[in-house]
Every structure is written in C-alpha cells, then in structure tokens.
C-alpha positions in Angstrom: -13.5 15.8 -3.8 -13.1 15.0 -7.5 -9.3 15.0 -7.2 -9.6 12.7 -4.3 -11.7 10.2 -6.3 -9.3 10.4 -9.2 -6.3 9.8 -7.0 -8.0 6.8 -5.3 -9.0 5.4 -8.7 -5.5 5.8 -10.0 -4.0 4.0 -7.0 -6.5 1.2 -7.2 -6.0 0.8 -10.9 -2.3 0.4 -10.6 -2.4 -1.7 -7.5 -5.1 -4.3 -8.3 -3.3 -6.0 -11.3 -0.2 -6.8 -9.3 -1.6 -7.8 -5.9 -2.3 -11.5 -6.5 1.3 -12.4 -7.2 2.2 -15.1 -9.6 -1.3 -16.2 -10.5 -2.3 -16.7 -14.1 -5.4 -14.6 -15.0 -7.7 -14.9 -17.9 -10.3 -12.5 -19.2 -13.1 -14.8 -20.3 -14.5 -12.3 -22.7 -11.3 -11.9 -24.6 -9.3 -15.0 -23.6 -6.3 -12.8 -22.6 -4.0 -14.7 -20.3 -1.0 -13.4 -18.4 1.2 -13.6 -15.4 1.2 -11.0 -12.6 4.4 -9.6 -11.1 4.9 -11.2 -7.7 5.1 -8.9 -4.7 7.4 -10.9 -2.5 9.4 -8.0 -0.8 8.6 -4.7 0.8 10.5 -2.9 -2.0 8.3 -4.7 -4.6 5.1 -3.7 -2.8 6.3 -0.1 -2.5 7.3 0.1 -6.2 4.0 -1.4 -7.5 1.5 -0.1 -5.0 2.8 2.9 -3.1 5.3 4.7 -5.3 2.7 6.1 -7.7 1.6 8.5 -5.0 4.5 8.6 -2.5 7.0 8.9 -5.3 10.4 7.3 -5.9 12.7 7.8 -2.9 9.7 8.3 -0.6 9.6 12.0 -1.4 5.8 12.4 -1.4 3.9 14.6 -3.8 4.5 18.3 -3.7 1.7 20.9 -3.8 -0.8 22.7 -1.7 -3.5 20.1 -1.8 -1.1 17.1 -1.6 -2.3 14.2 0.5 0.7 12.1 -0.4 3.3 12.7 2.4 7.0 12.0 2.2 8.3 9.0 4.1 11.8 10.4 4.3 12.3 11.7 7.8 8.6 11.2 8.8 8.7 10.9 12.6 5.2 9.3 12.7 6.9 6.1 11.3 8.7 5.7 14.6 5.6 3.9 15.9 5.2 0.8 13.7 1.5 0.7 14.3 0.9 4.0 12.5 1.9 2.9 9.0 0.3 -0.5 9.5 -3.0 1.3 10.4 -2.7 3.6 7.5 -2.1 0.8 5.0 -4.9 -1.2 6.4 -7.5 1.6 6.7 -6.4 4.5 4.5 -7.2 8.1 5.3 -8.2 11.2 3.3 -6.7 10.7 -0.2 -5.2 7.3 0.6 -7.4 4.2 -0.1 -7.4 1.3 2.3 -5.5 -1.8 1.2 -6.8 -4.3 3.8 -8.7 -6.2 1.1 -5.8 -6.2 -1.4 -2.6 -6.9 0.5 -1.8 -9.8 2.7 -0.5 -9.5 6.3 3.0 -10.4 5.1 2.9 -7.8 2.2 1.8 -5.1 4.6 4.5 -6.1 7.2 7.1 -6.1 4.4 6.2 -2.7 3.0 6.0 -1.1 6.5 9.4 -2.5 7.4 10.7 -1.3 4.0 9.5 2.3 4.5 10.7 2.4 8.2 14.2 1.4 7.1 14.5 3.2 3.7 14.6 6.8 2.5 17.0 7.7 5.3 14.8 6.2 8.0 16.4 3.9 10.6 13.5 3.1 13.0 13.9 0.2 15.4 11.7 -2.8 15.5 10.3 -5.2 12.9 6.6 -5.6 12.0 5.6 -9.3 11.7 2.6 -10.5 9.8 1.1 -11.5 13.1 1.2 -7.9 14.2 -0.7 -6.8 11.1 -3.3 -9.6 11.7 -4.0 -8.3 15.2 -4.7 -4.8 13.8 -6.8 -6.0 10.9 -10.5 -5.4 11.3 -13.0 -7.7 9.7 -14.5 -6.1 6.5 -18.1 -5.2 7.0 -20.4 -5.3 4.0 -23.5 -3.1 4.0 -26.7 -4.8 3.0 -28.6 -3.1 0.3 
C-alpha cells in the first residue's frame, strides 16, 4: 500500500506542474514566476505525464509488483476505449487524470500510445469521444 501511495504521489508531483500549458504561474508567498511547458501533442503528454511510470519507449516497469505495464504490443490497446478509460479513471497503481488533462490531451496521448512503440492500431480517438466517457467528478461532503 505504501509503494502504491508513493508511486501515485510521484506521478502527481511530476504531472501537475506541466498540465496547464503555457500559463504563467506565481507563488504568492515567494513571488516566483515561471512558464509551464505546453502539452500540445500526445508525445508531449506521454513524455511529461506517462513516461515516468511507463518508461521511455513504452517498456513499462519491470518487477514482481510492477503496476506499470508496457504499451509495446499490448493487445488491450486495440479497443480505443480501454486506454481512454484508464487515463480518465486510473486503476490500482495508476492515478486518474480526469481532473488534470483535457479531452484533447487525453485523445492525443491515447492516439500516440496506440500508434507508437510498435503499435499500429486502427481508429483515432477524438476529444468528443473522451468527453462522452468522462464522468462528472463527485465531491464528498464532510
């Protein structure tokens, strides 16, 4: 359980700073201002959000307790809905990115992994397809 939380925190820590592409950010406490790398392509989303766990080249992480599968040759990617669902909702060691990535970014990264790493799956995911699968975020009252 602890390794799951550490992995989820590591993914979130590397993903959050790059998700709001091109916007200037300021830390009011320290007055630090900077620009965020835009994520305008599936390759950019993969490199900045996914690659930390799924590794360069889509190889996945090796090991007995690895929850980071390889994309190369993954037959589950044949159905475009599967990776869209996984990116939106997460599973096991993978956090959900529905609140962090736009429909276009999700469509772009899914199309990228379905046509990279030796994959050649037919069909293109459109942002409208992602929007149809996106569930409204429910906040629990405390």
